[in-house]
N, C-alpha and C positions, 0 to 999 in steps of 0.2 A: 503469442507464445512468450513466456517469460517465467521468471521466478523472483518473487518478492518475499522476504522473510523478516519477521519482526519479533522482538523479544523485549519483555519488561521485567525489571526487578522490583517494580512497585514505586520506584522513585525516578528512574530514567527509562527512556524507551530508545531502543536501537533498531534501525531498519536497514536492510541491505537488499540490493537488487543486482540483476545482471544487465547486460548491454545489448541483448539480441533484439533485432527487429526482424520478424519472420512473416512472410507472406507466401503461403503454399510451400514450395520447395526452395524458395529464395531466402537467404539470410544476409542481413546487413548488421555489422557491429556498429552500433550508434554511438556518436559522441555526446548526444544530449541525454542526460542522466534520468533514470526512472525514479531515483530517490533524491529528495531535496528537503531542506528546512524552509519553513515559512512562519516567521515569528516564533511562537512557542510550540509550533507543530512540526512533526516530521511526517512526510508522505512517501509512499512507495506505490507506484501504479502498474497495472496491467491493462489489458483490453485495447487501449489505443494511445498512441503518442499524442494525438490531438487532445484527448481528455487530459492527459498529463500536462500538456502545455496550458490548457485552460485553468487547471488547478494551480499551477505554478505562477502564471502571469496575470490571470484575470480574477481569481478568487481571493477575497478578503474574508477570512473567518470572522464571524461576528464576535463582539465583545462577550467575554465570559464574566458573569456577575458572581462575585464571591458569595459563598453560601449556596449557590445553585449546584445541584447534583450533576456530575460530569456526564453520566449516561443520558440523563434527561436533556442536557444541553446538546449533546450530539444528535439525538433523535429529533429534536425540535429546531432550535436555532441554527445549528450547523447545517443540517440537511435543507432547511427552508432557504438558507442563503446560497447553498450549492446548486440547487436545481435550476434556477434561472440562469446562472452562469453557464452551465452545460447546454441548456436550451438555446440561449442567445448566441453561444459560440458555435452553433451548428452541430453539436455532438449528440445531445439527448434526443431521442426519437419517441414518438407515440405510435404504438402498435396495438390495434384493437382496444383503444381507449386507455392503454396502460403506458405510462412514461417509463422509459428505460435509459439508464446511464451506463456506468461501467463499474469495475471492481478495483478497489485499492485498499491499502492499509494506511492508517493514520494514528500517530501517537501524540498524546498531549497529557501533561500533568501526571506522568507515571502510568498512564493507561494506554492500552493498545486496542484499537478497534478495526474491524473489517467492514467496509462499506460495499455492498453488493449491487448488482445492476438494477435491482428494484428499489434502491435507496434504503434498504434495511440496514440497521446498524447492529453489528454482532460483536460480542466480546466473549472470547473463549475462556473456559475454566483453566486452561493451560496458560502459562506465562508467555507463550509463543503462538504465532499464527503464520500462515503462508498462503499465497495466492499465485495463480498462473499455472502453466502446464507442468512445471516442476514442483508444484506444491506438495504433493503426497510424498515425494522423495525427500524433500526438505523437512517436512514434518517428522518423518521417521528419523532423520539425522538429528534434528533438534531434540527429539525425545530421548535418543540414545546417548546424547552428549552431556557432559557436565563442565564444559569449558566456559571461560568468561564470555560475556555477551558477544563481543565482536568476533572472537575466534570461533565461537559456536555458529554464528550466522555464516561466516566465511566457509566453514566446513560443510554446512547444509547447502550452500550455493554450489560448492565444488561437487558434492554428491549429485545435485540436480543437473549440473553441466555434464557430469560423467554418464548419467543414465537417461537424459532427456535430450532429444535432438533440437528442442526449441530454447535451450538455455546456453548462454555464452558469456564468458568474462570479456573484459575486465569487470570486476565487481566493485560496487560503490556502497559504502556503509556510512550511515550518519547516526549520531546519538544526540538526544536532547535530554538535559536534566530537567528536574521539576523547578 
């Protein structure tokens, strides 16, 4: 349970997230943040704190080669480097021959991507995206707002906190320029 929200203006990417750790009816407000910078990347994760820890402390994004198309890089080099990190860290699982990971947002070079549990890379036609149990609430708030990026994300997270039992502040917002 969580809410992660991202926004891009085409040159920078801003990602924000809540601090809820939810299991059943139990809620812990966590000190370890779901949103972080890693080199030129900004990440915001849901699904599992273990997955987020592996992303933050075990994953080294592969080198981006100038002239390479960013979506192609994400689908190939980035995902190919990510999968063994999640597998070796005890997070990725194989069910019926299909490897499954988790869901997170990642921003790089002015682009915002959604990585789903089947390792597909998605890029919305909207300049914003959200994941987690508060995602639909946050997406509505993002659509209806014309605030600056950080204020827009904070407003979306506040809406998700207000109307979803699985979202709690404090909120963390990180921005990376290109």
